[in-house]
TORZALUM-524536 format. One record per residue (C-alpha): chain; y, x, z. Coordinates in pm, whole numbers, padded with zeros to 5 digits. Last residue first. Layout:
N
+-------+--------+--------+--------+
| kette |     yy |     xx |     zz |
+-------+--------+--------+--------+
|     A |      Y |      X |      Z |
...
+-------+--------+--------+--------+
***
This chain:
147
+-------+--------+--------+--------+
| kette |     yy |     xx |     zz |
+-------+--------+--------+--------+
|     A | -06130 | -07187 |  03033 |
|     A | -06285 | -07501 |  03182 |
|     A | -06034 | -07785 |  03207 |
|     A | -05862 | -07859 |  03538 |
|     A | -05862 | -08220 |  03658 |
|     A | -05541 | -08279 |  03843 |
|     A | -05474 | -08528 |  04125 |
|     A | -05575 | -08273 |  04390 |
|     A | -05311 | -08023 |  04273 |
|     A | -05489 | -07693 |  04206 |
|     A | -05402 | -07434 |  04469 |
|     A | -05264 | -07114 |  04327 |
|     A | -05387 | -06770 |  04232 |
|     A | -05118 | -06572 |  04055 |
|     A | -05151 | -06463 |  03693 |
|     A | -04788 | -06543 |  03610 |
|     A | -04887 | -06834 |  03383 |
|     A | -05115 | -06959 |  03663 |
|     A | -04827 | -06949 |  03908 |
|     A | -04608 | -07147 |  03667 |
|     A | -04892 | -07397 |  03610 |
|     A | -04950 | -07452 |  03983 |
|     A | -04581 | -07481 |  04069 |
|     A | -04522 | -07721 |  03782 |
|     A | -04821 | -07935 |  03879 |
|     A | -04720 | -07948 |  04246 |
|     A | -04366 | -08055 |  04148 |
|     A | -04498 | -08322 |  03914 |
|     A | -04728 | -08438 |  04195 |
|     A | -04428 | -08475 |  04430 |
|     A | -04255 | -08682 |  04160 |
|     A | -04542 | -08936 |  04138 |
|     A | -04761 | -08955 |  03828 |
|     A | -04854 | -09294 |  03681 |
|     A | -05047 | -09176 |  03498 |
|     A | -05371 | -08978 |  03527 |
|     A | -05357 | -08602 |  03537 |
|     A | -05511 | -08362 |  03284 |
|     A | -05592 | -07995 |  03244 |
|     A | -05483 | -07647 |  03140 |
|     A | -05500 | -07676 |  02760 |
|     A | -05634 | -07398 |  02537 |
|     A | -05926 | -07595 |  02392 |
|     A | -05904 | -07957 |  02506 |
|     A | -06128 | -08069 |  02788 |
|     A | -06434 | -08294 |  02808 |
|     A | -06229 | -08556 |  02995 |
|     A | -05967 | -08568 |  02717 |
|     A | -06008 | -08935 |  02623 |
|     A | -06129 | -09011 |  02978 |
|     A | -05778 | -08935 |  03103 |
|     A | -05650 | -09265 |  02957 |
|     A | -05329 | -09348 |  03148 |
|     A | -05213 | -09007 |  03036 |
|     A | -05041 | -08692 |  03147 |
|     A | -05198 | -08395 |  02968 |
|     A | -05105 | -08051 |  03094 |
|     A | -05035 | -07782 |  02837 |
|     A | -04942 | -07419 |  02907 |
|     A | -04766 | -07307 |  02590 |
|     A | -04892 | -06999 |  02407 |
|     A | -04740 | -07119 |  02078 |
|     A | -05033 | -07142 |  01836 |
|     A | -05321 | -07195 |  02079 |
|     A | -05153 | -07394 |  02354 |
|     A | -04916 | -07602 |  02140 |
|     A | -05196 | -07650 |  01885 |
|     A | -05442 | -07781 |  02142 |
|     A | -05181 | -08008 |  02299 |
|     A | -05083 | -08153 |  01960 |
|     A | -05451 | -08217 |  01882 |
|     A | -05505 | -08391 |  02216 |
|     A | -05179 | -08589 |  02188 |
|     A | -05235 | -08730 |  01837 |
|     A | -05365 | -09071 |  01944 |
|     A | -05113 | -09245 |  01718 |
|     A | -04779 | -09144 |  01563 |
|     A | -04570 | -09293 |  01846 |
|     A | -04789 | -09117 |  02101 |
|     A | -05121 | -09179 |  02272 |
|     A | -05252 | -08876 |  02459 |
|     A | -04938 | -08790 |  02660 |
|     A | -04830 | -08428 |  02679 |
|     A | -04658 | -08236 |  02959 |
|     A | -04571 | -07900 |  02809 |
|     A | -04505 | -07562 |  02970 |
|     A | -04340 | -07252 |  02821 |
|     A | -04106 | -07426 |  02577 |
|     A | -03828 | -07346 |  02328 |
|     A | -04053 | -07245 |  02037 |
|     A | -04237 | -07579 |  02075 |
|     A | -03931 | -07800 |  02012 |
|     A | -03991 | -07859 |  01638 |
|     A | -04366 | -07872 |  01705 |
|     A | -04330 | -08155 |  01957 |
|     A | -04082 | -08349 |  01743 |
|     A | -04313 | -08348 |  01442 |
|     A | -04622 | -08437 |  01644 |
|     A | -04465 | -08742 |  01813 |
|     A | -04241 | -08872 |  02092 |
|     A | -04063 | -08549 |  02176 |
|     A | -03830 | -08467 |  02465 |
|     A | -03663 | -08132 |  02513 |
|     A | -03666 | -07786 |  02666 |
|     A | -03637 | -07929 |  03017 |
|     A | -03506 | -07660 |  03252 |
|     A | -03636 | -07645 |  03610 |
|     A | -03396 | -07696 |  03900 |
|     A | -03630 | -07935 |  04083 |
|     A | -03392 | -08220 |  03998 |
|     A | -03440 | -08113 |  03633 |
|     A | -03813 | -08184 |  03654 |
|     A | -03774 | -08525 |  03817 |
|     A | -03497 | -08626 |  03575 |
|     A | -03707 | -08526 |  03273 |
|     A | -04007 | -08718 |  03406 |
|     A | -03794 | -09029 |  03449 |
|     A | -03649 | -08983 |  03100 |
|     A | -03996 | -08947 |  02945 |
|     A | -04130 | -09251 |  03132 |
|     A | -03830 | -09458 |  03024 |
|     A | -03863 | -09339 |  02663 |
|     A | -04231 | -09424 |  02618 |
|     A | -04334 | -09185 |  02339 |
|     A | -04413 | -08885 |  02559 |
|     A | -04423 | -08514 |  02475 |
|     A | -04211 | -08349 |  02745 |
|     A | -04143 | -07979 |  02688 |
|     A | -04076 | -07773 |  02998 |
|     A | -03894 | -07440 |  03018 |
|     A | -03998 | -07198 |  03292 |
|     A | -03748 | -06957 |  03448 |
|     A | -03700 | -07180 |  03754 |
|     A | -04072 | -07148 |  03830 |
|     A | -04050 | -06767 |  03830 |
|     A | -03761 | -06783 |  04077 |
|     A | -03954 | -07018 |  04307 |
|     A | -04266 | -06801 |  04283 |
|     A | -04066 | -06488 |  04367 |
|     A | -03905 | -06658 |  04667 |
|     A | -04244 | -06785 |  04784 |
|     A | -04390 | -06435 |  04751 |
|     A | -04102 | -06277 |  04942 |
|     A | -04134 | -06539 |  05216 |
|     A | -04510 | -06480 |  05242 |
|     A | -04456 | -06103 |  05260 |
|     A | -04215 | -06151 |  05552 |
+-------+--------+--------+--------+
***
């Protein structure tokens, strides 16, 4: 019974989260958006650069951020600012995880692209639980940054 109550609470908490996608490749961004919305989670918006990311930041709780964007390799700095200035839980999704291998202050971690839909779901559940202060299993594809 307690497990069912906990799962129900986690599911409800996850559905309350709003996700910002910071990705300059439109097809990848749209695919990620569809995966997230299929889970019943709200996408706050899509951004391809620093300006778009900060314009949408007030609407987001979680952000998936690529490293290389339309305005250059600005992802790590955008992720740091989203986390520190807006309290957003940032996960980097990049084909170049070595760029952020040492961690980015305030960010949760990194996964290497391509990322399958089931991994997106695991990531969202993990980050939502973490935001709520609940212990959760780290998805095996994710490298978590030191706090």
